[in-house]
C-alpha positions, 0 to 999 in steps of 0.5 A: 633190594632188587638183588634180594628179589632177583635171588628169591626169584631165581631160587623159586624157579630153581625149586620149581624146576627141581620139582618138575624134574622129579615128577613122573612122566605123563602116562595118560592116554590110550595104551595097548597091552601085549601078551607075555606069551604070544607077543600079540595085543590083548586089550586097549586101555585108557589111563586117566586122571581122577581127582589127582590120581591115575586109573586104567579102564579097559576099553577094548579086548582082542580075540585070543585066536584072531587078534582082532578086537571083538569086545568094547565098552559098547558091546560088553560081551566078556565078563570078569567072573572072578570079580564080585558082580561079574562085571563086564571086562570092557569098562572095568577099572583095573588100575587104580589109585596111582600116585606120582612118586617121582619117576614112577606112578604107584598104586594097585592093579586087579588081574580080572582073570584071576580076581587078584589084586597086586601093587602096581608101578608104571613108568615110561621108557622110550615112549612105551609104558612099563607096568609092574605088578607085584605082590603086596608086602615086603617081598616084591616078587612080580613081573613087568609088562611093556605096553605100546601107545594105541591110537583111535584108528586101532579101535573098531570103525564107528567106536566112539572113545569115551570122554575120560573126564566123565569117568568115575572109577569103580574099584573091583573086588575079587571073589 
């Protein structure tokens, strides 16, 4: 009887270990997007969990000329005019509905400057976040962008990072 319990316990631990090994890495936290064209930072976003799915919200935007943060969720000066309602860029949930699919997270991403929605995959490589936006449907044309971890010290002095546990995603729509 004890050997049956021991075998059952060993099997349960093995199954739990296999399930954990197939789960996508944790990507929750602050990330800095980097421009493909300039190699300079564009924004700081927070990846957060809401009801078992991941979402990404823009917290801060860098000025295209000075590469200094000049907009945050506290200021909200830039608008996403290609989206319905012209929402503020900072505070925008532009990554949404990501689900754990083993080695990566799959969901959708909105390009706020173009008002276009794409399929999205994200995964970690060497401490960096790789984000792939691609066309929906059978043809998977797209591109990868590598994001770097961000720290609170990179945000403007006095900026209070919002508590992501209070976030309720608002899914944007293109015009």
